[in-house]
C-alpha positions in Angstrom: -20.2 -11.4 9.9 -17.5 -9.3 11.9 -14.7 -10.3 9.8 -16.5 -8.9 6.8 -17.7 -5.4 8.4 -14.4 -5.0 9.5 -12.9 -5.9 6.2 -15.1 -3.6 4.8 -14.1 -0.5 7.1 -10.6 -1.3 6.3 -11.5 -0.8 2.8 -13.4 2.2 2.7 -10.8 3.7 5.1 -7.9 2.5 2.3 -10.3 3.7 -0.5 -10.1 7.1 0.4 -7.3 7.5 1.5 -5.9 6.0 -1.6 -8.3 8.2 -3.5 -6.9 11.8 -1.4 -3.1 10.5 -0.6 -2.4 7.7 -3.1 -1.9 5.2 -0.5 -4.1 2.9 0.9 -2.1 -0.6 0.9 0.9 -0.3 3.2 -0.1 2.7 5.3 -3.8 1.8 5.7 -4.8 -1.5 5.3 -1.6 -3.2 6.8 -1.1 -2.2 10.1 -5.2 -2.3 10.3 -5.4 -6.4 8.8 -2.4 -6.9 11.5 -4.1 -4.5 14.6 -8.5 -5.2 13.6 -7.8 -8.8 12.1 -5.0 -10.2 13.5 -3.2 -11.0 10.9 0.5 -11.7 10.6 2.9 -9.4 8.4 4.0 -11.3 5.9 -0.1 -12.5 4.9 -0.9 -8.6 5.7 1.4 -7.5 2.8 0.6 -9.9 0.2 -3.4 -9.6 0.9 -3.1 -5.4 0.9 -0.9 -6.3 -2.4 -4.1 -8.1 -4.2 -6.3 -5.5 -2.7 -4.5 -2.6 -4.2 -4.8 -3.7 -8.4 -8.6 -2.6 -8.1 -8.4 0.2 -5.8 -5.8 1.2 -8.7 -7.9 0.8 -11.7 -10.1 2.8 -10.2 -8.7 5.5 -9.0 -6.5 5.6 -12.2 -9.8 5.5 -14.3 -10.7 8.9 -12.4 -7.1 10.6 -12.1 -7.0 9.6 -15.8 -10.3 11.7 -17.2 -9.0 14.5 -14.9 -6.1 14.9 -16.9 -3.6 14.1 -13.7 -1.5 11.4 -15.0 1.9 12.2 -16.2 2.1 8.8 -18.9 5.2 10.0 -19.5 6.7 8.9 -16.1 3.8 6.3 -15.1 5.6 3.9 -17.9 9.4 3.7 -16.9 8.7 4.0 -13.4 5.3 0.9 -13.2 8.4 -1.0 -15.0 10.9 -0.8 -12.3 8.4 -0.9 -10.3 7.3 -4.1 -11.4 10.9 -6.3 -11.5 11.7 -4.9 -8.2 9.0 -6.2 -6.6 9.0 -9.0 -7.7 12.1 -9.8 -6.5 11.6 -8.3 -2.8 9.1 -11.7 -2.5 11.3 -13.1 -2.5 12.8 -11.4 -0.1 9.8 -11.2 2.2 9.3 -15.0 2.6 12.7 -15.0 3.6 12.1 -13.0 6.6 10.9 -13.4 9.6 7.7 -11.1 10.8 9.1 -9.3 13.5 12.0 -8.7 10.8 9.1 -7.5 8.1 7.4 -5.1 10.9 10.6 -3.4 12.0 11.6 -2.5 8.3 8.2 -1.2 7.6 7.8 0.7 10.6 11.6 2.3 10.2 10.3 3.7 6.3 7.5 4.4 7.8 9.1 6.8 10.4 11.7 7.4 7.5 8.7 9.2 5.0 6.7 10.2 7.1 9.4 12.9 8.6 10.8 13.9 5.3 6.8 14.5 4.1 6.8 16.8 7.9 9.8 18.6 6.3 9.4 18.6 2.2 8.3 22.3 1.4 5.2 22.0 -1.3 
């Protein structure tokens, strides 16, 4: 029961951040799965990817209804992202959880710092 309640809490927070900021999987769920549910980094990444699909579909419906989706950007980005995600999962399997955690942390820091100094 505790696992379900924690998972629901993580899902609620991820849903809010996905809907408002376009993030939720890597930024919210991966760290939460690791720290609150004790998952290994690789399992946390894989589980968050599974959750992202239905989450993204629900958000996409609302964004599309509001006319906010730029479909001309969507298609080439989606094709490139799908191909490289397939390749990257192969790399993930070869990395240790420690290596993957460090890559994840550096990426989050770089993105966060760049967003702090970006002009809106």
